[in-house]
C-alpha positions in Angstrom: -214.6 99.8 -187.8 -211.3 99.5 -189.6 -213.1 98.3 -192.7 -215.4 101.2 -192.5 -212.6 103.7 -192.3 -210.8 102.1 -195.2 -214.1 102.5 -197.2 -214.4 106.0 -196.3 -211.0 106.8 -197.7 -211.6 104.8 -200.9 -214.9 106.6 -201.6 -213.3 110.0 -200.9 -211.2 112.1 -203.4 -208.1 111.7 -201.4 -205.4 110.3 -203.6 -203.5 107.6 -201.3 -201.2 105.3 -203.0 -202.0 101.6 -202.6 -205.7 101.8 -201.5 -206.9 100.7 -204.9 -205.8 97.3 -203.8 -208.4 97.4 -201.0 -211.5 98.0 -203.1 -214.6 96.0 -202.0 -214.8 92.5 -203.2 -217.4 89.9 -202.6 -216.8 87.5 -199.7 -218.4 84.1 -199.1 -219.3 81.8 -196.2 -218.8 83.0 -192.6 -216.6 85.9 -193.7 -219.4 87.5 -195.5 -221.9 87.2 -192.6 -219.3 88.9 -190.3 -218.6 91.7 -193.0 -222.4 92.3 -193.0 -223.2 92.5 -189.5 -220.0 93.5 -187.5 -220.8 97.1 -186.9 -224.3 96.5 -186.1 -223.3 93.9 -183.4 -220.8 96.2 -182.0 -223.6 99.0 -181.6 -226.0 96.4 -179.9 -223.4 95.0 -177.6 -222.4 98.6 -176.7 -226.1 99.5 -175.9 -226.9 96.5 -173.9 -223.7 95.7 -172.2 -223.1 99.3 -171.2 -226.4 99.8 -169.2 -229.3 97.4 -169.7 -231.4 99.4 -167.2 -231.6 102.2 -170.0 -232.3 99.8 -172.9 -236.0 99.9 -174.0 -235.9 96.8 -176.2 -239.3 95.2 -177.0 -238.2 92.9 -179.7 -239.5 94.9 -182.8 -236.3 96.9 -183.3 -233.9 96.0 -186.0 -231.3 93.4 -185.0 -228.1 92.4 -186.9 -229.3 88.9 -188.0 -232.2 86.8 -189.4 -234.2 83.8 -188.2 -233.2 80.5 -190.0 -234.9 77.2 -190.7 -236.3 74.9 -189.7 -239.5 76.8 -189.2 -243.3 76.3 -188.9 -246.5 78.2 -188.0 -248.1 77.4 -184.7 -251.2 78.3 -182.6 -250.3 79.5 -179.2 -251.8 77.5 -176.1 -253.8 79.3 -173.4 -250.9 79.3 -171.1 -248.6 80.8 -173.7 -251.1 83.5 -174.6 -251.1 84.6 -170.9 -247.3 84.8 -170.9 -247.4 86.8 -174.3 -250.0 89.3 -172.8 -247.7 89.6 -169.6 -244.6 90.1 -171.7 -246.3 92.9 -173.9 -248.0 94.6 -171.0 -244.4 94.7 -169.4 -242.7 95.8 -172.6 -245.2 98.6 -173.3 -246.2 99.3 -169.8 -246.4 103.1 -170.4 -248.1 103.1 -173.8 -250.6 100.2 -174.4 -252.6 97.5 -172.8 -253.0 93.9 -174.2 -255.4 91.1 -173.9 -256.0 87.5 -175.2 -258.8 87.1 -177.7 -261.1 85.4 -175.0 -260.5 88.0 -172.4 -263.0 90.7 -171.3 -262.7 93.7 -173.6 -261.1 96.6 -171.9 -261.3 100.1 -173.5 -258.2 100.8 -175.6 -256.7 97.5 -175.1 -255.1 95.6 -178.0 -256.0 92.0 -178.7 -253.0 89.8 -179.7 -252.8 87.5 -182.5 -252.8 83.7 -181.7 -250.5 82.6 -184.4 -246.7 82.8 -184.3 -243.9 81.6 -186.7 -241.5 79.4 -184.8 -237.8 79.0 -186.0 -235.3 76.5 -185.0 -232.3 78.8 -185.4 -231.3 82.4 -185.4 -228.3 84.3 -186.7 -227.1 87.2 -184.6 -224.1 89.0 -186.3 -222.0 86.3 -187.6 -223.0 83.7 -184.9 -225.8 81.1 -185.2 -227.7 80.2 -182.1 -229.7 76.9 -182.1 -232.7 75.6 -180.0 -234.2 72.5 -178.6 -236.7 72.6 -181.5 -233.9 71.7 -183.8 -232.3 68.6 -182.5 -229.2 69.0 -184.8 -228.4 72.4 -183.2 -229.1 71.9 -179.5 -225.3 72.3 -178.6 -225.6 75.9 -179.6 -228.9 76.4 -177.6 -227.4 77.2 -174.4 -227.2 80.9 -173.6 -226.7 83.6 -171.1 -228.9 86.7 -170.9 -228.9 89.8 -168.7 -231.9 90.6 -166.5 -232.7 93.3 -164.0 -233.4 91.6 -160.6 -236.1 92.6 -158.1 -233.7 94.7 -156.2 -232.8 96.7 -159.2 -229.3 94.9 -159.8 -228.3 93.6 -163.1 -227.3 90.0 -163.5 -226.8 87.2 -166.1 -228.6 83.9 -166.0 -228.2 80.8 -168.0 -230.8 78.9 -169.9 -231.6 76.8 -173.0 -233.5 78.2 -176.0 -236.6 76.1 -176.6 -237.3 78.0 -180.0 -237.3 81.4 -181.8 -240.3 83.0 -182.9 -241.8 85.9 -184.7 -245.2 87.5 -183.4 -247.0 90.4 -185.0 -249.3 92.7 -183.0 -251.7 95.4 -184.3 -250.7 98.7 -182.8 -252.6 101.9 -183.5 -249.8 103.1 -185.7 -249.5 100.0 -187.7 -248.3 96.3 -187.4 -245.2 95.6 -185.5 -243.4 92.4 -185.8 -241.3 91.3 -182.8 -238.2 88.7 -182.9 -238.3 86.7 -179.7 -236.9 83.7 -178.0 -238.5 81.3 -175.8 -236.0 80.2 -173.1 -236.2 78.0 -169.9 -233.9 79.3 -167.2 -231.7 77.1 -164.9 -232.0 77.4 -161.1 -229.1 78.6 -158.8 -227.1 75.7 -157.4 -228.1 76.4 -153.7 -231.5 76.8 -152.0 -230.3 80.2 -150.8 -230.3 81.3 -154.4 -226.6 82.1 -154.0 -224.0 81.6 -156.7 -221.2 79.1 -156.8 -217.7 79.7 -158.6 -214.7 77.6 -159.3 -211.6 78.8 -157.2 -208.0 78.5 -158.3 -205.6 77.0 -155.8 -207.8 77.7 -152.7 -207.4 81.5 -153.2 -209.8 84.2 -153.4 -209.4 84.4 -157.2 -212.2 82.8 -159.1 -212.7 81.8 -162.8 -215.9 82.4 -164.7 -217.3 79.0 -164.5 -220.3 78.8 -162.3 -222.3 75.8 -160.9 -226.2 75.8 -161.4 -228.8 73.1 -160.9 -229.9 71.2 -164.0 -233.5 71.9 -163.5 -235.4 74.8 -164.8 -237.5 77.5 -163.0 -241.1 77.4 -163.6 -242.4 78.9 -167.0 -243.2 82.6 -166.7 -243.1 85.9 -168.6 -239.3 85.9 -168.2 -239.1 82.9 -170.5 -239.9 85.3 -173.4 -237.2 87.8 -174.3 -236.1 89.8 -177.4 -233.3 88.2 -179.3 -231.4 91.5 -178.8 -231.0 90.5 -175.0 -229.1 87.3 -175.8 -225.5 87.9 -174.2 -223.5 84.8 -175.4 -223.5 81.1 -175.5 -222.2 78.7 -172.9 -221.0 75.0 -172.9 -222.9 72.9 -170.2 -221.1 70.1 -168.4 -222.1 67.9 -165.5 -220.0 68.4 -162.3 -220.5 66.1 -159.3 -219.6 67.0 -155.8 -219.2 64.0 -153.5 -219.8 64.1 -149.7 -219.9 61.3 -147.0 -223.5 60.9 -147.3 -224.3 61.4 -151.0 -223.3 63.0 -154.3 -224.7 66.1 -155.6 -224.5 66.7 -159.5 -224.6 70.2 -160.9 -224.5 71.8 -164.2 -221.2 73.7 -164.9 -221.7 76.9 -167.0 -218.7 77.5 -169.2 -219.3 81.0 -171.1 -218.1 81.3 -174.7 -216.9 84.7 -175.4 -218.3 86.5 -178.3 -216.1 87.7 -181.2 -216.7 91.4 -180.0 -215.8 92.1 -176.4 -216.5 95.3 -174.6 -214.9 96.2 -171.4 
């Protein structure tokens, strides 16, 4: 926002001594990526972090970034087609109905395409996220994303991005390309689905490191999300709790703060 303000002053007719030294100059590397996307990233974070319940993101909206190689074209399996139909029907619940090519034709329903373009990485703002599809970038494939739970509350869940992909659907008003991620989500640490946190010096104060199981939930529609809903990355590490009878190994979730923080 500071850069934008300086740019406005430079482009105006106000004669301000010294601002000629701040004329725009080309930047390179990671600095240029931050320059290009910082304002868009701030706007996206504000929209989603402020109230995800009011965010109507389907995946076709512009996002501050791009898909990156490696990439390949793929034909969706029958199970993936079913998940995609469920995703689109939930995303466009008040406007359109979707179906697989082999499904019974329903009036005014939209048949989805069977092809997707898979990508191993995605840049969001100045940050690059990896996936399990790209072995070299699996360290950056662990992310947190916000969800609205069944009781209407907003919570964040950890998972591993399997791959990013683009998928196009044919709506009545034209083609719409969606930027999506396929993510497997980790299970909570206890059978009661409660959350475990680390505590400091046996006090009530807790830090933001959570314990989760290292196993995934079953695949479902929730595995498909717009890239816009990715909250941040985290560092996974193994954490073992020993008892007299046995030792239980958990996955410790250590969030990595984004460069732009909104409170």
